[in-house]
C-alpha positions, 0 to 999 in steps of 0.5 A, spaced: 530 550 520 526 548 514 523 541 515 518 536 512 512 532 515 512 525 515 506 521 512 507 516 517 508 520 523 504 518 530 501 522 535 506 525 539 508 531 544 512 534 538 506 533 532 502 539 530 495 536 531 492 543 529 493 550 527 491 557 527 492 560 520 492 567 518 490 569 511 495 574 511 502 570 510 506 576 513 503 573 520 506 567 523 501 561 524 500 558 531 502 551 531 498 547 536 501 541 539 499 539 546 491 537 548 491 544 551 494 550 550 494 557 552 495 561 545 500 567 545 500 570 538 499 577 535 492 580 535 493 586 532 495 588 524 498 594 527 503 591 532 508 585 532 506 584 540 504 578 542 498 577 547 495 571 551 488 571 548 485 564 548 486 557 551 484 551 546 483 544 549 482 538 544 476 534 544 475 527 545 472 526 538 479 529 535 476 533 530 473 539 534 476 543 540 473 548 545 476 555 546 476 559 552 476 567 551 482 569 556 483 576 554 480 582 557 475 583 551 470 580 547 473 576 541 469 573 535 468 566 533 464 565 526 461 572 528 459 570 534 461 574 540 465 570 546 465 574 552 471 574 557 472 566 560 466 564 556 467 558 552 465 555 545 466 549 540 470 550 534 472 546 528 476 546 522 475 552 518 472 556 524 474 563 523 476 567 529 478 574 530 482 575 537 478 582 538 471 585 538 471 587 531 474 586 524 477 593 524 484 593 526 485 585 529 487 579 525 483 573 523 485 566 524 482 560 521 482 554 525 485 548 521 485 541 524 491 537 521 490 530 518 492 524 522 491 516 523 487 517 529 482 522 526 481 518 520 480 512 524 475 516 528 471 518 522 471 511 519 467 508 524 464 502 521 459 497 525 460 490 524 456 484 526 461 479 528 456 473 526 457 476 519 464 476 519 465 468 521 467 463 516 461 458 515 465 452 515 469 453 521 465 458 525 470 462 527 472 469 525 475 469 517 482 468 517 486 470 510 479 471 507 477 469 500 470 470 496 467 465 492 463 468 486 458 468 483 454 468 490 459 472 494 460 468 500 466 469 504 471 463 508 477 462 511 483 461 505 485 454 509 478 452 510 475 453 503 482 450 500 481 444 503 473 444 501 476 445 494 481 439 494 476 434 497 470 437 492 475 436 486 476 429 488 469 427 489 465 431 484 465 434 477 463 441 480 465 445 486 459 448 490 459 453 495 459 450 502 454 456 504 449 456 499 451 450 494 451 454 488 456 452 483 463 456 484 466 459 478 471 463 481 475 464 488 479 470 490 482 473 496 479 479 499 483 484 502 478 489 504 474 484 509 481 481 511 482 488 514 475 488 517 477 481 520 483 484 523 480 490 526 475 485 529 480 481 533 484 487 535 478 489 538 476 483 542 482 478 543 477 473 545 475 471 538 483 470 536 485 463 535 491 459 537 497 460 534 497 452 532 490 453 529 492 459 525 499 455 523 494 449 520 490 454 516 496 457 513 498 450 511 492 448 508 491 455 504 493 454 497 489 460 494 494 466 493 491 469 487 484 469 483 482 462 481 477 460 475 474 454 477 472 449 471 465 445 472 464 438 470 460 441 464 462 438 457 465 443 453 467 443 445 474 441 444 478 445 440 486 445 439 490 451 441 493 452 435 487 453 431 484 460 429 477 462 431 472 462 426 468 468 428 462 465 425 462 459 429 458 457 435 463 453 438 465 455 445 472 458 445 476 455 451 480 460 455 486 455 456 490 452 451 491 446 455 483 445 455 482 439 450 489 439 448 495 436 451 502 439 451 508 436 454 504 430 457 499 434 460 492 436 459 486 440 463 481 435 466 474 437 468 476 439 475 482 443 474 483 450 477 485 455 472 489 462 474 488 468 470 495 472 468 495 479 471 499 481 464 495 478 458 488 476 462 489 469 459 488 462 463 493 457 465 492 451 469 494 451 476 499 446 477 503 444 483 507 438 479 512 442 476 518 447 477 516 452 473 513 458 478 506 461 476 506 466 481 510 472 482 513 471 489 514 479 490 506 480 489 503 473 489 500 475 482 499 470 477 503 470 470 503 465 464 510 467 461 514 462 464 509 457 464 507 457 457 515 458 455 516 452 458 511 448 454 513 451 448 507 455 446 507 461 443 501 466 442 496 465 437 489 469 435 486 463 439 489 465 446 493 470 449 500 468 452 505 473 455 512 474 453 517 470 457 520 477 458 514 479 463 516 474 468 523 471 469 528 470 474 531 477 477 538 475 475 536 475 468 532 482 468 536 488 465 534 495 466 536 501 462 532 507 466 531 509 473 524 507 475 519 512 477 518 510 484 526 510 486 527 515 492 519 516 493 519 519 486 523 525 488 526 527 481 531 531 484 534 525 488 533 521 482 538 526 478 543 525 483 543 518 483 544 518 476 550 523 476 553 519 481 553 513 477 556 517 471 561 520 475 563 513 477 564 511 470 559 505 470 552 504 468 545 503 471 545 495 470 552 495 473 550 498 479 544 494 480 547 487 478 552 489 484 547 490 489 543 484 487 549 480 489 549 484 495 542 482 496 543 475 494 548 474 500 544 477 505 548 483 506 542 488 506 537 489 511 530 487 508 526 490 513 523 496 509 523 492 502 516 493 499 515 486 497 512 480 499 516 474 502 522 479 503 526 473 506 525 468 501 527 472 495 533 470 491 537 472 485 533 466 482 526 468 484 522 469 478 519 477 478 514 481 474 516 487 471 513 491 477 516 487 482 523 488 479 522 496 479 520 496 486 526 491 488 531 496 484 528 502 487 530 499 494 537 497 492 538 504 489 536 507 496 542 502 499 547 504 493 545 512 495 546 511 502 553 507 501 556 513 498 560 518 502 557 525 502 564 528 499 563 523 493 556 526 492 556 532 486 557 538 490 550 541 490 548 535 493 553 534 498 552 541 502 545 539 503 542 538 510 538 531 511 531 532 512 528 530 519 523 526 516 528 522 511 525 518 506 518 518 509 517 526 508 511 528 504 513 535 503 518 533 498 512 531 493 509 537 493 514 542 495 520 543 489 524 547 493 524 543 499 525 537 495 531 540 492 534 543 498 534 537 503 537 530 502 531 525 503 535 519 501 536 518 509 533 515 515 528 519 519 530 522 525 523 524 528 516 523 526 516 515 526 518 509 530 525 507 528 
């Protein structure tokens, strides 16, 4: 049976960690699953008989193996002669000939299959724990943020509290470590992963659940923040056009120096940078209009400026309200590219199913948003942040809406009985690795012949 491979597969007895690959496709590959295996395969090009000729044992570095000659004659490994019962270390790319010369014998290439364990083994970074500590609380970073321009790192909760107190007492926010004026702060996902690895290695460095909960309570930095200093800047009204010959400093936020809807920025106002247009807006907690997409935690200005009745001008960029709005107000007319793991064959089947039902894509998505809102759908695999908090009234950016549609169309497809699928789709067998199959991305024949809109039955923990 033809099967795919799961990109999320964990090492198990059934997983292939290495292969002996003949250059001639007429001969079979030798799949190596266990840490020690006695190889029995074809050795001569003139005979289909299989013989035991070597033993391969996996080494602790996971990237090499030790091969022992168990045949009655010598074999060649990268032109090196290996006698009976002798051993030699082989690695990915090693050429092995199961005989004393090339004439009349097959040749194999030893190939190590990629796996999470191998990748982790190769990426062995040495980090001094002292360099991974927040200088405010003196513990390993938790939800680490980086400030600029000095690039020092702190816990999100620690720096958020420092930021709050600094803005109450001072005109500028200084770095707690070097006292440089902070102009920008953002979450650092790379250092966050390093901190997690350190805590996994040494559990004694972990904080108590109460401490973590307190830090999370203080944390207010969810996306990149631009922090204004107390420096006096020229004021310019938002609706005026910029004079190209003027030496005035252009204010990036329309509310800096201009009052809109009863609010204007002061010297200590923290600003958010919109991820769609790059424009600035004040970070506000005193309004009901969301400024962050709940699905990705990124900042978007469309809803905020629309509530302020501000439109785009040559002076400042402002997003259309279409870039950030409630899920229930979004519309869709095409199947997003990411649907069904970008498998175009599955996308076409879904499209035909919708047409056969006499419905539109918008009809189907609206129905499943209602099911989603009523919590009739398992959200475990939902590729969005804060999955349990999302409702039809949640504001989403366009990218997150496409991800939500992709998630819902998966549930739509698996809800359709096989006998109601198009004839060419209903006869297909399920791929063992289901939606997690990676072969579907590079093998058109496999992507077409097997159903991938299903749960994996092997290769990953269910």
